[in-house]
C-alpha positions as CSV (number, residue, x, y, z in Angstrom):
1,M,-194.1,-59.4,53.5
2,T,-191.6,-60.6,51.2
3,I,-187.8,-59.1,51.4
4,P,-186.9,-57.4,48.4
5,P,-184.5,-59.4,46.1
6,N,-180.6,-58.8,47.0
7,L,-179.4,-58.3,43.1
8,S,-175.7,-57.7,42.3
9,P,-175.6,-54.5,40.1
10,T,-174.0,-56.8,37.5
11,A,-177.1,-56.6,35.3
12,F,-178.1,-52.8,36.4
13,W,-174.9,-50.9,34.9
14,D,-177.2,-48.5,33.3
15,V,-179.8,-47.6,36.1
16,D,-180.3,-47.0,39.4
17,I,-180.6,-50.0,41.1
18,K,-182.0,-48.4,44.4
19,K,-184.8,-46.7,42.3
20,L,-186.2,-49.9,40.7
21,E,-189.9,-50.4,41.7
22,Y,-189.8,-54.3,41.9
23,E,-193.6,-54.7,41.2
24,T,-194.0,-52.0,38.6
25,N,-191.1,-53.1,36.8
26,A,-190.9,-57.1,37.4
27,R,-190.6,-57.5,33.4
28,F,-188.0,-55.2,33.4
29,I,-185.9,-56.4,36.0
30,I,-186.8,-60.1,35.1
31,E,-185.4,-59.2,31.5
32,K,-181.9,-57.7,32.5
33,V,-181.3,-60.3,35.3
34,M,-181.8,-63.3,32.5
35,N,-179.6,-61.5,30.1
36,Y,-177.2,-60.0,31.9
37,G,-177.2,-61.5,35.6
38,L,-175.5,-63.4,37.8
39,W,-176.8,-67.0,38.8
40,A,-177.3,-65.7,42.4
41,D,-179.6,-63.1,40.5
42,I,-181.6,-65.6,38.7
43,L,-182.1,-67.4,42.0
44,E,-183.2,-64.3,43.8
45,I,-185.8,-63.3,41.7
46,L,-187.2,-66.8,41.1
47,R,-187.1,-66.6,45.0
48,Y,-188.7,-63.2,45.2
49,Y,-191.5,-63.1,42.3
50,G,-191.9,-67.3,42.1
51,H,-191.5,-69.7,39.3
52,E,-194.9,-69.0,37.4
53,R,-194.4,-64.9,37.8
54,V,-190.9,-65.5,36.3
55,K,-192.2,-67.6,33.3
56,T,-195.1,-65.4,32.6
57,E,-192.9,-62.1,32.6
58,V,-190.0,-63.6,30.5
59,M,-192.2,-65.4,27.9
60,Q,-193.8,-61.2,27.1
61,A,-189.9,-60.0,27.0
62,A,-188.9,-57.6,24.0
63,Y,-185.5,-59.0,24.2
64,L,-183.4,-62.2,25.1
65,K,-180.1,-63.4,24.3
66,K,-179.9,-66.7,22.6
67,K,-178.3,-68.1,25.2
68,S,-180.8,-66.6,27.6
69,L,-183.5,-68.0,25.3
70,S,-182.1,-71.7,25.6
71,F,-181.6,-71.7,29.5
72,C,-185.3,-70.3,30.0
73,C,-186.6,-72.9,27.4
74,A,-184.8,-75.3,29.7
75,I,-185.9,-74.1,33.4
76,F,-189.6,-73.2,32.3
77,D,-190.0,-76.6,29.7
78,L,-190.9,-74.1,27.1
79,N,-190.3,-73.7,23.1
80,P,-188.7,-70.7,21.6
81,Q,-191.9,-70.2,19.7
82,Q,-194.0,-69.4,22.7
83,F,-191.4,-66.2,23.6
84,R,-192.8,-62.8,22.1
85,C,-189.0,-61.9,21.6
86,Y,-188.5,-65.1,19.3
87,T,-191.7,-64.7,17.1
88,R,-190.5,-60.6,16.9
89,Q,-187.4,-61.8,16.1
90,Q,-188.5,-64.2,13.7
91,S,-191.1,-61.7,11.7
92,S,-188.6,-59.2,11.0
93,Q,-187.6,-58.8,7.5
94,I,-183.6,-58.2,6.8
95,P,-183.6,-55.0,4.8
96,W,-180.7,-55.9,2.7
97,N,-179.3,-59.4,1.4
98,Y,-175.5,-59.5,1.2
């Protein structure tokens, strides 16, 4: 059995980290860590979920900060167009042009 990730509370200020289900909430956890976690948290999710699972989940994330997206592109050898959050962002129309 794999040891659960030892994540810092940095990325999970808005949820009770003790109540997270690591398999059920995998995408949520990975997305939060990639956007707001510490380097140690990123290493922990890579250890726990594995490179391919993190890659798959992060590609389907609803939101990634620009820096997080660039980081994920670099470590997973991907283009921004391969991420759901990037293609959704590009298809959104700006309501007003000031």
